[in-house]
C-alpha positions in Angstrom: -3.6 2.8 5.2 -3.0 1.5 1.6 -0.1 -1.0 1.1 2.0 -0.3 -1.9 4.1 -2.6 -4.0 6.5 -0.8 -6.3 8.1 -2.9 -9.0 10.9 -1.7 -11.3 12.1 -4.0 -14.2 15.5 -3.1 -15.7 16.7 -3.7 -19.2 18.1 -7.1 -18.2 14.8 -8.2 -16.7 15.9 -7.8 -13.2 13.2 -6.8 -10.6 13.5 -4.3 -7.9 10.5 -4.5 -5.6 9.6 -2.3 -2.7 6.8 -3.2 -0.4 5.5 -0.1 1.6 3.3 0.3 4.7 3.5 -3.3 5.8 3.8 -4.1 9.5 6.4 -6.6 10.8 6.5 -9.9 9.0 3.6 -8.9 6.6 6.2 -7.7 4.1 7.9 -11.1 3.9 4.5 -12.8 3.6 3.6 -10.4 0.7 7.0 -10.9 -1.0 6.5 -14.8 -0.9 3.0 -14.4 -2.3 4.3 -12.2 -5.1 7.0 -14.8 -6.0 4.4 -17.5 -6.1 2.2 -15.5 -8.5 5.3 -14.9 -10.8 6.1 -18.6 -10.7 2.6 -19.4 -11.8 3.3 -17.2 -14.9 6.5 -19.3 -15.5 8.9 -16.7 -14.0 11.6 -18.0 -11.6 12.7 -15.3 -9.1 15.9 -15.5 -7.1 16.1 -13.0 -4.1 19.5 -11.3 -4.1 18.8 -9.2 -1.0 16.1 -8.5 1.4 16.3 -5.4 3.6 13.6 -5.0 6.1 12.6 -1.4 6.9 12.8 0.1 10.4 9.7 1.1 12.3 10.6 4.7 11.7 10.8 4.2 7.9 7.4 2.4 8.0 5.9 5.3 10.0 7.3 7.9 7.6 5.9 6.0 4.7 2.4 6.0 6.3 2.6 9.7 6.9 3.6 10.4 3.3 0.8 8.1 2.1 -1.7 10.0 4.1 -0.7 13.2 2.4 -1.0 11.8 -1.2 -4.3 11.4 -3.1 -5.2 7.8 -3.7 -4.5 6.7 -7.2 -5.7 3.4 -8.7 -5.0 1.9 -12.1 -8.2 1.5 -14.0 -8.5 -1.0 -16.8 -9.9 0.4 -20.1 
């Protein structure tokens, strides 16, 4: 199952990031990796909140993901 990172940037430059289809602590590991990559670009990120998803939410995401066609961004 594909893991999905959804990032929304508001007009003030605040990020809202959602990591979908990760098991257990994988989500936290991915979040830390993402922050390191942003830091390498010179962006400092402060985490205001972190809300782990329940196993039921993760399972529902996986079922929804299975029903959707896979889309990938292609560089042109």
